[in-house]
RORO-315547 format. One record per residue (C-alpha): residue in one letter; x, y, z. Coordinates in Angstrom, 1 decimal. Each point is the difference from the previous one (the first is absolute). Example, Ala and Ser with C-alpha at 12.3 -4.5 7.8 and 13.67 -1.06 7.14 Angstrom:
REM RORO-315547
+------+--------+--------+--------+
! resn !     c1 !     c2 !     c3 !
+------+--------+--------+--------+
!    A !   12.3 !   -4.5 !    7.8 !
!    S !    1.4 !    3.4 !   -0.7 !
+------+--------+--------+--------+
***
This chain:
REM RORO-315547
+------+--------+--------+--------+
! resn !     c1 !     c2 !     c3 !
+------+--------+--------+--------+
!    X !  -26.2 !   -3.6 !  -38.9 !
!    X !    1.1 !    2.8 !    2.3 !
!    X !    3.8 !    0.4 !    1.0 !
!    X !   -1.0 !   -0.7 !    3.6 !
!    X !   -1.5 !   -3.5 !   -1.3 !
!    X !    2.7 !   -0.3 !   -2.3 !
!    X !    2.5 !    0.2 !    3.0 !
!    X !   -2.1 !   -2.9 !    2.4 !
!    X !    0.7 !   -2.4 !   -3.0 !
!    X !    3.2 !    0.9 !   -0.6 !
!    X !    1.0 !   -1.3 !    3.7 !
!    X !   -2.0 !   -3.3 !   -0.3 !
!    X !    1.6 !   -0.6 !   -3.2 !
!    X !    3.7 !    1.1 !    0.3 !
!    X !    2.7 !   -1.3 !   -2.5 !
!    X !    1.9 !   -3.0 !    0.8 !
!    X !    3.1 !    0.8 !    2.1 !
!    X !    2.4 !   -0.3 !   -3.5 !
!    X !   -2.2 !    2.0 !   -1.9 !
!    X !   -0.8 !    2.8 !    3.3 !
!    X !    2.2 !    2.9 !   -1.4 !
!    X !   -1.3 !    2.4 !    3.2 !
!    X !    1.5 !   -2.5 !    2.2 !
!    X !    3.4 !   -0.1 !   -1.6 !
!    X !   -0.1 !    4.1 !   -0.2 !
!    X !   -1.1 !   -0.3 !    3.6 !
!    X !    3.2 !   -2.1 !    1.1 !
!    X !    2.5 !    1.6 !   -2.5 !
!    X !   -1.3 !    3.5 !    1.5 !
!    X !    0.6 !   -1.5 !    3.8 !
!    X !    3.8 !   -1.1 !   -1.0 !
!    X !    0.9 !    3.6 !   -0.4 !
!    X !   -1.7 !    1.5 !    3.1 !
!    X !    1.4 !   -3.0 !    1.6 !
!    X !    3.5 !    0.9 !   -1.6 !
!    X !   -0.8 !    3.4 !    0.9 !
!    X !   -0.3 !   -0.8 !    3.7 !
!    X !    2.9 !   -2.3 !    0.3 !
!    X !    2.4 !    3.2 !   -0.6 !
!    X !   -1.9 !    2.1 !    2.6 !
!    X !    0.4 !   -2.8 !    2.1 !
!    X !    3.4 !    0.6 !    0.3 !
!    X !    0.2 !    3.4 !   -1.1 !
!    X !   -2.2 !    1.4 !    3.3 !
!    X !    1.8 !   -1.8 !    2.7 !
!    X !    3.3 !    1.5 !   -1.6 !
!    X !   -1.2 !    3.7 !   -0.3 !
!    X !   -1.4 !   -0.1 !    3.7 !
!    X !    3.3 !   -1.3 !    1.2 !
!    X !    2.1 !    2.5 !   -2.0 !
!    X !   -2.1 !    2.9 !    1.8 !
!    X !   -0.5 !   -1.5 !    3.3 !
!    X !    2.5 !   -3.0 !    0.5 !
!    X !   -3.1 !   -1.3 !    2.7 !
!    X !   -1.5 !   -3.4 !   -0.3 !
!    X !   -2.7 !    1.6 !    2.2 !
!    X !   -0.7 !    3.1 !   -2.8 !
!    X !   -0.4 !   -3.4 !   -2.3 !
!    X !   -2.2 !   -1.7 !    2.1 !
!    X !   -2.0 !    3.1 !    0.1 !
!    X !   -0.5 !    0.6 !   -3.5 !
!    X !   -0.7 !   -3.9 !   -0.5 !
!    X !   -2.8 !    0.7 !    2.7 !
!    X !   -1.7 !    2.9 !   -1.7 !
!    X !    0.3 !   -1.6 !   -3.5 !
!    X !   -2.4 !   -3.3 !    1.8 !
!    X !   -2.0 !    2.4 !    2.4 !
!    X !   -2.4 !   -0.1 !   -2.5 !
!    X !   -1.0 !   -3.2 !    0.6 !
!    X !   -2.5 !    1.4 !    1.5 !
!    X !   -2.2 !    1.0 !   -2.1 !
!    X !   -0.2 !   -3.6 !   -1.7 !
!    X !   -3.9 !   -0.3 !    0.9 !
!    X !   -0.6 !    3.2 !   -1.4 !
!    X !    1.8 !   -1.3 !   -3.4 !
!    X !   -1.8 !   -3.0 !   -0.4 !
!    X !   -3.0 !    2.4 !   -0.3 !
!    X !    1.8 !    1.6 !   -2.2 !
!    X !    0.7 !   -2.9 !   -2.2 !
!    X !   -3.5 !   -1.3 !    0.1 !
!    X !   -2.1 !    3.4 !   -0.5 !
!    X !    2.0 !    1.9 !   -2.0 !
!    X !    1.3 !   -0.1 !   -3.9 !
!    X !    3.4 !   -2.6 !    0.9 !
!    X !    1.6 !    1.6 !   -3.5 !
!    X !   -0.1 !    3.1 !    1.3 !
!    X !    1.1 !   -0.4 !    3.3 !
!    X !    3.2 !   -2.3 !   -1.3 !
!    X !    0.5 !    3.3 !   -2.5 !
!    X !   -0.1 !    2.5 !    2.6 !
!    X !    2.4 !   -1.9 !    2.3 !
!    X !    2.5 !   -0.9 !   -2.8 !
!    X !    0.4 !    3.6 !   -1.0 !
!    X !    0.4 !    1.2 !    3.9 !
!    X !    2.7 !   -2.1 !    0.5 !
!    X !    1.6 !    0.9 !   -3.5 !
!    X !    0.0 !    3.6 !    1.7 !
!    X !    1.1 !   -0.4 !    3.6 !
!    X !    2.5 !   -2.1 !   -0.6 !
!    X !    1.9 !    1.6 !   -2.9 !
!    X !   -0.4 !    3.4 !    1.8 !
!    X !    1.4 !   -2.0 !    3.3 !
!    X !    3.1 !   -1.2 !   -2.4 !
!    X !    0.1 !    3.0 !   -2.3 !
!    X !    0.6 !    2.5 !    3.6 !
!    X !    2.8 !   -2.7 !    0.7 !
!    X !    2.2 !    1.0 !   -2.7 !
!    X !   -0.2 !    3.3 !    0.3 !
!    X !    1.0 !   -0.8 !    3.7 !
!    X !   -3.6 !    1.9 !    1.0 !
!    X !   -1.7 !   -2.7 !    2.0 !
!    X !   -0.4 !   -0.2 !    3.7 !
!    X !   -0.7 !   -2.9 !    2.4 !
!    X !   -3.3 !    1.5 !    0.5 !
!    X !   -0.9 !    0.4 !   -4.1 !
!    X !    0.7 !   -4.3 !   -0.1 !
!    X !   -2.4 !    0.0 !    3.4 !
!    X !   -2.6 !    1.7 !   -1.7 !
!    X !    0.6 !   -1.8 !   -3.9 !
!    X !   -0.2 !   -3.6 !    2.0 !
!    X !   -3.0 !    0.9 !    1.6 !
!    X !   -1.4 !    1.0 !   -2.9 !
!    X !    1.5 !   -3.0 !   -2.6 !
!    X !   -1.2 !   -2.6 !    2.8 !
!    X !   -4.1 !    1.7 !   -0.2 !
!    X !    0.3 !   -0.6 !   -3.8 !
!    X !    1.5 !   -3.5 !    0.3 !
!    X !   -2.7 !   -1.1 !    2.4 !
!    X !   -2.8 !    1.3 !   -2.3 !
!    X !    1.9 !   -1.6 !   -3.3 !
!    X !    0.8 !   -3.4 !    1.4 !
!    X !   -3.9 !   -0.5 !    1.4 !
!    X !   -1.9 !    1.3 !   -3.4 !
!    X !    2.5 !   -2.3 !   -2.3 !
!    X !   -0.8 !   -2.9 !    2.2 !
!    X !   -3.6 !    0.4 !   -0.6 !
!    X !    0.7 !    0.7 !   -3.9 !
!    X !    2.0 !   -3.2 !   -0.5 !
!    X !   -2.9 !   -2.4 !    0.0 !
!    X !   -1.8 !    2.4 !   -2.6 !
!    X !    2.5 !   -0.4 !   -2.1 !
!    X !    0.2 !   -4.0 !   -0.3 !
!    X !   -1.9 !   -3.1 !    0.1 !
!    X !   -0.5 !   -1.6 !    3.6 !
!    X !    2.1 !   -2.9 !   -0.6 !
!    X !    3.1 !    2.3 !   -0.9 !
!    X !    0.0 !    1.6 !    3.1 !
!    X !    3.0 !   -2.4 !    1.5 !
!    X !    1.8 !    0.5 !   -3.0 !
!    X !   -0.2 !    3.8 !   -0.5 !
!    X !    1.0 !    0.3 !    3.7 !
!    X !    3.0 !   -2.2 !   -0.4 !
!    X !    1.3 !    1.7 !   -3.2 !
!    X !   -0.6 !    3.1 !    1.7 !
!    X !    2.0 !   -0.8 !    2.7 !
!    X !    2.8 !   -1.2 !   -2.2 !
!    X !   -0.2 !    3.0 !   -1.4 !
!    X !    1.0 !    1.7 !    3.2 !
!    X !    2.7 !   -2.1 !    0.4 !
!    X !    1.4 !    0.7 !   -3.8 !
!    X !   -0.2 !    3.4 !    1.3 !
!    X !    1.7 !   -1.2 !    3.1 !
!    X !    3.0 !   -1.4 !   -2.0 !
!    X !    0.7 !    2.7 !   -2.5 !
!    X !   -1.2 !    3.5 !    2.1 !
!    X !    2.5 !   -0.3 !    2.8 !
!    X !    3.1 !   -1.1 !   -2.0 !
!    X !   -0.5 !    2.7 !   -2.5 !
!    X !   -1.5 !    2.2 !    2.5 !
!    X !    3.4 !   -0.1 !    2.4 !
!    X !    2.1 !    0.7 !   -3.1 !
!    X !   -2.2 !    3.0 !   -1.1 !
!    X !    0.4 !    1.7 !    3.6 !
!    X !    3.3 !   -1.2 !    0.6 !
!    X !    1.5 !    1.9 !   -3.5 !
!    X !   -2.8 !    3.0 !    0.0 !
!    X !   -2.4 !    1.0 !    3.0 !
!    X !   -2.6 !   -2.1 !    1.8 !
!    X !   -2.5 !    3.1 !   -0.5 !
!    X !    0.6 !   -1.2 !   -3.8 !
!    X !   -1.1 !   -3.4 !    1.3 !
!    X !   -3.5 !    1.4 !    1.3 !
!    X !   -0.6 !    1.9 !   -3.0 !
!    X !    0.1 !   -3.2 !   -1.7 !
!    X !   -2.0 !   -1.5 !    2.0 !
!    X !   -2.9 !    2.8 !   -0.3 !
!    X !    0.0 !   -0.5 !   -4.0 !
!    X !   -0.9 !   -3.7 !    0.5 !
!    X !   -3.1 !    1.6 !    1.4 !
!    X !   -0.3 !    2.0 !   -2.5 !
!    X !    0.2 !   -3.5 !   -2.6 !
!    X !   -2.4 !   -1.5 !    2.2 !
!    X !   -2.5 !    3.0 !   -0.3 !
!    X !    0.0 !   -0.5 !   -3.6 !
!    X !   -0.4 !   -4.3 !    0.4 !
!    X !   -3.3 !    1.1 !    1.8 !
!    X !   -1.5 !    2.1 !   -1.8 !
!    X !    0.0 !   -2.4 !   -3.0 !
!    X !   -1.4 !   -2.7 !    2.0 !
!    X !   -4.1 !   -0.8 !    0.0 !
!    X !   -0.6 !    0.1 !    3.6 !
!    X !   -3.8 !    0.2 !   -0.2 !
!    X !   -2.2 !    2.0 !    2.3 !
!    X !   -3.7 !   -1.7 !   -0.1 !
!    X !   -3.2 !    2.3 !    0.6 !
!    X !   -0.6 !   -1.7 !    3.1 !
!    X !    3.0 !    1.0 !    1.4 !
!    X !   -0.4 !    3.4 !   -1.1 !
!    X !   -3.5 !   -0.1 !    1.8 !
!    X !    1.7 !   -1.5 !    3.1 !
!    X !    2.2 !    2.7 !    0.1 !
!    X !   -2.7 !    2.8 !    0.5 !
!    X !   -1.1 !   -2.4 !    3.2 !
!    X !    3.4 !   -0.1 !    2.0 !
!    X !    0.3 !   -0.4 !    3.7 !
!    X !    3.1 !   -0.4 !    0.8 !
!    X !   -0.2 !   -1.2 !    3.7 !
!    X !   -2.5 !   -3.0 !   -1.0 !
!    X !    2.1 !   -0.8 !   -3.2 !
!    X !    3.2 !    0.0 !    1.8 !
!    X !   -1.9 !   -2.4 !    2.3 !
!    X !   -1.4 !   -2.2 !   -2.5 !
!    X !    3.8 !   -1.1 !   -1.0 !
!    X !    1.3 !   -0.4 !    3.5 !
!    X !   -3.4 !   -2.7 !    0.8 !
!    X !    1.0 !   -1.9 !   -3.0 !
!    X !    3.6 !   -0.2 !    0.9 !
!    X !   -0.4 !   -1.4 !    3.5 !
!    X !   -2.3 !   -2.1 !   -0.8 !
!    X !    1.5 !   -1.4 !   -2.6 !
!    X !    2.8 !   -1.9 !    2.5 !
!    X !    2.4 !   -0.9 !   -2.7 !
!    X !    0.4 !    4.0 !   -1.2 !
!    X !   -0.1 !    0.8 !    3.8 !
!    X !    3.3 !   -2.4 !    0.8 !
!    X !    1.9 !    0.6 !   -2.8 !
!    X !   -0.5 !    3.9 !    1.1 !
!    X !    1.3 !   -0.9 !    3.5 !
!    X !    3.0 !   -1.7 !   -1.3 !
!    X !    0.9 !    2.9 !   -2.8 !
!    X !   -0.5 !    2.6 !    3.0 !
!    X !    2.8 !   -1.5 !    2.1 !
!    X !    2.1 !   -1.2 !   -2.6 !
!    X !   -0.1 !    3.3 !   -1.5 !
!    X !    0.5 !    1.6 !    2.7 !
!    X !    3.2 !   -2.1 !    0.4 !
!    X !    0.9 !    0.2 !   -3.5 !
!    X !   -0.4 !    3.9 !    0.3 !
!    X !    2.4 !    0.4 !    2.9 !
!    X !    2.5 !   -1.6 !   -2.9 !
!    X !   -0.8 !    1.9 !   -3.2 !
!    X !    0.1 !    3.3 !    1.5 !
!    X !    4.0 !   -0.2 !    1.4 !
!    X !    1.1 !   -2.5 !   -2.6 !
!    X !    1.4 !    2.5 !   -2.1 !
!    X !    1.4 !    2.3 !    2.4 !
!    X !    1.4 !   -3.4 !    1.8 !
!    X !    1.8 !   -1.2 !   -3.7 !
!    X !    1.2 !    3.7 !   -0.2 !
!    X !    0.8 !    1.1 !    3.5 !
!    X !    0.8 !   -3.3 !    1.7 !
!    X !    1.4 !   -2.5 !   -2.2 !
!    X !    1.6 !    2.9 !   -2.1 !
!    X !   -1.7 !   -0.9 !   -3.6 !
!    X !    0.0 !    3.0 !   -2.6 !
!    X !   -2.9 !    0.0 !   -2.4 !
!    X !    1.1 !   -1.7 !   -2.7 !
!    X !    0.8 !   -3.3 !    2.2 !
!    X !   -3.4 !    0.7 !    1.7 !
!    X !   -1.7 !    0.1 !   -2.9 !
!    X !    1.7 !   -3.3 !   -1.3 !
!    X !   -1.5 !   -1.4 !    3.4 !
!    X !   -3.5 !    1.0 !   -0.9 !
!    X !   -0.4 !   -1.4 !   -3.4 !
!    X !    1.8 !   -2.9 !    0.2 !
!    X !   -3.4 !   -0.7 !    2.8 !
!    X !   -2.1 !    0.9 !   -2.4 !
!    X !    1.5 !   -2.1 !   -2.7 !
!    X !   -0.6 !   -3.2 !    2.3 !
!    X !   -3.1 !    1.3 !    1.1 !
!    X !   -1.7 !    0.0 !   -3.9 !
!    X !    0.1 !   -3.6 !    0.1 !
!    X !   -1.5 !    0.0 !    3.4 !
!    X !   -2.9 !    2.3 !   -1.6 !
!    X !   -0.4 !   -2.4 !   -2.5 !
!    X !    0.1 !   -3.3 !    1.5 !
!    X !   -3.1 !    0.8 !    2.2 !
!    X !   -2.2 !   -1.4 !   -2.4 !
!    X !    2.2 !   -3.3 !   -0.1 !
!    X !    0.5 !   -0.4 !    3.8 !
!    X !   -4.3 !    1.0 !    0.1 !
!    X !   -0.9 !   -3.2 !   -1.9 !
!    X !    1.6 !   -2.2 !    3.1 !
!    X !    0.2 !    2.0 !    3.2 !
!    X !   -2.7 !    1.9 !    1.7 !
!    X !    0.0 !    3.2 !    0.1 !
!    X !    0.1 !   -0.2 !    4.0 !
!    X !    3.2 !   -2.2 !   -0.8 !
!    X !    1.7 !    2.1 !   -2.2 !
!    X !   -0.7 !    3.5 !    2.4 !
!    X !    1.4 !   -2.0 !    3.3 !
!    X !    3.5 !   -1.0 !   -1.6 !
!    X !    0.3 !    2.8 !   -2.1 !
!    X !   -0.6 !    2.2 !    2.5 !
!    X !    2.3 !   -1.6 !    2.3 !
!    X !    3.0 !   -0.4 !   -2.0 !
!    X !   -0.2 !    3.6 !   -1.2 !
!    X !   -0.4 !    1.5 !    3.8 !
!    X !    3.5 !   -2.3 !    0.7 !
!    X !    1.4 !    1.1 !   -2.9 !
!    X !   -0.3 !    3.7 !    1.3 !
!    X !    2.0 !   -0.9 !    3.4 !
!    X !    2.7 !   -1.9 !   -1.9 !
!    X !    0.2 !    4.0 !   -1.9 !
!    X !    0.6 !    1.7 !    2.9 !
!    X !    2.8 !   -1.7 !    1.4 !
!    X !    2.3 !   -0.2 !   -3.0 !
!    X !    2.6 !    2.3 !   -1.9 !
!    X !    0.8 !   -2.4 !   -2.6 !
!    X !   -1.4 !    0.9 !   -3.8 !
!    X !   -0.7 !   -3.2 !   -1.5 !
!    X !   -1.8 !   -1.3 !    3.2 !
!    X !   -2.1 !    3.6 !    0.0 !
!    X !   -0.9 !   -0.6 !   -3.4 !
!    X !   -0.9 !   -3.7 !    0.5 !
!    X !   -2.4 !    1.1 !    3.3 !
!    X !   -1.7 !    2.7 !   -2.4 !
!    X !   -0.9 !   -2.1 !   -2.4 !
!    X !   -1.2 !   -2.7 !    2.3 !
!    X !   -2.3 !    2.2 !    1.5 !
!    X !   -1.2 !    1.4 !   -2.9 !
!    X !   -0.7 !   -3.4 !   -1.8 !
!    X !   -2.3 !   -0.7 !    3.2 !
!    X !   -1.6 !    3.7 !   -0.4 !
!    X !   -0.5 !   -0.3 !   -3.6 !
!    X !   -1.9 !   -3.6 !    0.7 !
!    X !   -2.2 !    1.6 !    2.9 !
!    X !   -1.1 !    3.2 !   -1.5 !
!    X !   -1.9 !   -1.7 !   -3.3 !
!    X !   -1.6 !   -2.3 !    2.5 !
!    X !   -1.5 !    2.5 !    2.2 !
!    X !   -1.2 !    2.2 !   -2.5 !
!    X !   -1.6 !   -2.7 !   -2.4 !
!    X !   -1.9 !   -1.5 !    3.9 !
!    X !   -1.3 !    3.9 !    0.0 !
!    X !   -1.0 !    0.1 !   -3.2 !
!    X !   -1.6 !   -3.3 !   -0.2 !
!    X !   -2.3 !    0.5 !    3.0 !
!    X !   -0.7 !    3.4 !   -0.7 !
!    X !   -3.4 !    0.8 !   -1.6 !
!    X !    0.6 !    2.6 !   -2.7 !
!    X !   -2.1 !    2.8 !    1.8 !
!    X !    2.5 !   -0.6 !    3.2 !
!    X !    3.0 !   -0.7 !   -2.1 !
!    X !    1.8 !    3.7 !    1.0 !
!    X !   -1.7 !   -0.1 !    3.6 !
!    X !    1.9 !   -3.3 !    0.8 !
!    X !    2.9 !    0.5 !   -1.7 !
!    X !    0.4 !    3.5 !    2.7 !
!    X !   -1.5 !   -1.8 !    2.4 !
!    X !    2.6 !   -2.3 !    0.3 !
!    X !    3.1 !    2.1 !   -0.4 !
!    X !   -1.0 !    1.9 !    2.2 !
!    X !   -0.1 !   -2.8 !    2.4 !
!    X !    2.8 !   -1.2 !   -1.1 !
!    X !    2.2 !    3.4 !   -0.4 !
!    X !   -1.4 !    1.9 !    2.9 !
!    X !    3.3 !   -0.3 !    2.0 !
!    X !    2.3 !    0.6 !   -2.6 !
!    X !    0.9 !    3.7 !    0.6 !
!    X !    0.3 !   -0.8 !    3.6 !
!    X !    2.7 !   -2.9 !   -1.0 !
!    X !    1.5 !    2.6 !   -2.7 !
!    X !    0.3 !    2.9 !    2.8 !
!    X !    1.2 !   -3.4 !    2.5 !
!    X !    2.5 !   -0.7 !   -2.0 !
!    X !    1.6 !    3.1 !   -0.3 !
!    X !    0.2 !    0.3 !    3.7 !
!    X !    1.4 !   -3.5 !    0.7 !
!    X !    2.6 !    0.6 !   -2.6 !
!    X !    0.9 !    3.2 !    1.4 !
!    X !    0.9 !   -1.3 !    3.5 !
!    X !    0.5 !   -3.8 !   -0.7 !
!    X !    1.1 !   -0.4 !   -3.7 !
!    X !   -1.5 !   -1.1 !   -2.5 !
!    X !    1.0 !   -4.0 !    0.0 !
!    X !   -2.3 !    0.2 !    2.9 !
!    X !   -2.5 !    1.7 !   -1.6 !
!    X !   -0.1 !   -2.3 !   -2.9 !
!    X !    0.4 !   -3.2 !    2.1 !
!    X !   -3.1 !    1.2 !    2.3 !
!    X !   -1.7 !    0.2 !   -3.1 !
!    X !    1.0 !   -3.4 !   -1.3 !
!    X !   -1.7 !   -1.8 !    3.6 !
!    X !   -3.0 !    1.5 !   -0.6 !
!    X !   -0.5 !   -0.1 !   -3.9 !
!    X !    0.5 !   -4.1 !    0.8 !
!    X !   -2.1 !   -0.1 !    3.1 !
!    X !   -2.4 !    1.4 !   -1.8 !
!    X !   -0.4 !   -3.1 !   -2.5 !
!    X !   -1.3 !   -2.3 !    3.1 !
!    X !   -3.7 !    1.8 !   -0.7 !
!    X !   -0.5 !   -1.4 !   -3.5 !
!    X !   -0.1 !   -3.5 !    1.5 !
!    X !   -3.2 !    1.2 !    1.5 !
!    X !   -2.6 !   -2.5 !   -1.2 !
!    X !   -2.6 !    2.4 !   -1.8 !
!    X !    3.1 !   -0.1 !   -3.1 !
!    X !   -0.4 !   -3.8 !   -0.1 !
!    X !   -2.9 !    1.0 !   -2.6 !
!    X !    2.1 !    1.4 !   -2.6 !
+------+--------+--------+--------+
***
């Protein structure tokens, strides 16, 4: 039996979830990576604020980090036609080097705002490519019936990192330096590199042969055609487009708001994010339970509405406990919605289109993120972070109405 045949058979005979050690390694690697990301979420805005003191600069950094969304259709072709494991390894190694260099330069007071701009853009490119390839790799690690469970656990693991990472990261940054937080984040990607290296993400002969006949534009067109044809995907993407626009207005200014407007230190900011993450762990793990009693349509509409309203309330309070509560409500809502969206896409997509459907969907839903991030900086610069966050919450709340489209009655 040749290696390719063995790989194909292994896909058809994945072990039961409880004995699927590859998935456990995958989830464990994500936990470490997610942990590092939460430290980064606090460290980068504080570094930008220390260097420039300007919300607009943070808006530019966030916009540059999200600008690579425009290459999403191409990342789908990469994920479907090239070795996904090698793509994941290159992206993890690249982020380790770029973020580690930024952190090291800041420690020796040699990091300029232009260095941050370049680093943010590079990290954005690598992250876009990585996320699409990872999405397309998950169905090659588990049985199809376990996808919802794995996506829910993965979201729960993310929220666990949100619980642990910001609090500890806030303390580290407060005692030492935000640059150290960046270096910690960089090493989380190195751990991810070795985890991916240990996974058997098969690459069949058919995929190798297909790679020789790639026609980029027709490949991209096929992904868009599939999404547009399937109204469930199309309308969930439209809802997410406006929801993400509003949420990005909020997230871009969240740390700046808590630091410069409310007056919290890095430790308090870390606690707010961590407690929200703790609450959201339960939210992500209850998705399976909710799915037994409610349709995806109901779950997405109710969660989206509650999440949007929590953002509005967050923008107009200075009370620590209330901010903790609203952030917790928002992260619970997001953690419930995320595995639902991912599972819908994975379930409806044929294997050969997994990467392109995800890439097309992300392109459609994230297209306005760079604009939203830059707009957040401009609005906050002239009108304050409270108004910026409130506008974001209103847009996110209204976006939930799209989930009521009749096509979603089928899911």
